[in-house]
N, C-alpha and C positions, 0 to 999 in steps of 0.2 A: 066722255071720250077719254081715251088714254093717250098719253099721260096728262094728268091734270097740270095746270100751271103751277100749283104749289109743289108738285112732285118733280117738276123739271130740274131744279138744282140738284136734288138728290140723284136723279137719273143721270145727269151729266157727270157728276162726281164718281158715281159707280162705274159708268162706262169708260171713264178715263183710266181706270185701273185694270181694264181687261187686257189680256195678253195678245190682242189682235192689233196689228199695226194699222190696218184699214179703219177700224173703229176709232182708234186713238186719233188718227189723222182727220177723220170726219168730225170728231168732237172738237178738236183744236181749230178747224176751219169754221165751225159754227160759232165758237166763242170769239174768234177774231173778226169775222166778216158780217155777223148779223146781230141785230138787237134782240131783246127777249121775245117779242111777238113772232119775229121771223124764225128764231131758233125753235120756238114751240111748234110752228107749222112744219118746219123741216123734220123735226124729230117725229112728229105725228105721221108724216108721210113716208118716212124712211125706216121706221121701226115698227114692230108688231108685238103685241102682248099675247102670249100664248098660255092658256090655262089648260092644264092636264089634270083630268080627274081619273082616279084609280078606282076600279071596282072593289078592291079589297086591299087592306094594308098588310096582308100576309103574302109571303112569297115562298117559293119552293127552291131550295138550293140543290143543284145537281152537281155531284162531284164524280170524277172518274179516277179510278185507281187501277194499277196493274193487277191482274188476277194471278199472274205467275211471275214472281220477281226472280232476280238472278240467283239469290241464295237457294231458293226452292229448286231452280233448274239444276244447279250444281249438286244439291243433295240427291235429287232424283237420278241424275246421271251416275253419281257415285254408287247409289244403291243398286241400280240396274247393272252397272259394271261389276260390282261385287257378286251379285247373283250369278251372272254369266261366267265369271272367272271361277267361282266356287263350283258351279255345275260342270265346267270343263275339267277342273282338277279331279272331281269325283269320277267323271267319265274316263279320264286317263287312268285312274286307279283300277276301275272296272275292266278296262281294256288290258291293262297289265296283268290283272288277275286271270282274265280269260286266256291270255297268251301263255301264262305259266301253266294253267290247267291243260291246255292243248299240248304243251311240250311234255308235261309229265305223263299224260295219257298216250301220247304218241310213242313214247319209248317202250311201253308195255306191249305184250303180245296181242295182236289184234284178233287172233282166233278166239281168245277167251271171251271177248266182247260179242263176237258174232254168234257163239254157241250158248251164250248165257240164256237161261230160261227164267221166266218170271218166278218170283218167290211167293206169289199169291196163290193160294189154293182155293178152288171153288168148292164150296160145301153146299149140298142141298139138304134142306130140312123139310120133313113132312110131318104134319100133325094130323092126328086122327080125331074126328069129331063124331060122337055117337048121338043118335037121336032117340028120344024116349017115346 
């Protein structure tokens, strides 16, 4: 049976150093109010020995980490902002170029453009094949 009478002094000494006030009060009452046989009976009736057996001595450590930290967020935001600002500046230059082209073409005589004929000539080619 647990605890054996030889183990009782070691058990009482160990339990006196536990950080639980209730356990320390119980041990001090045992020592002051009971003789060795009664202490042994009280300890045997009020404490339990628990044996835990593990299937394996190996364990798996699971850690969590942020997939997207703040530095990456700021870098991606800056990259996207630079892309959109660059695209909008290029678009602004293209719009300016288009406006200048319309202004330059608008001052010319519009009849020239309406009467303009295509400069591509259609040429037909015929080949003769003789049979023997």
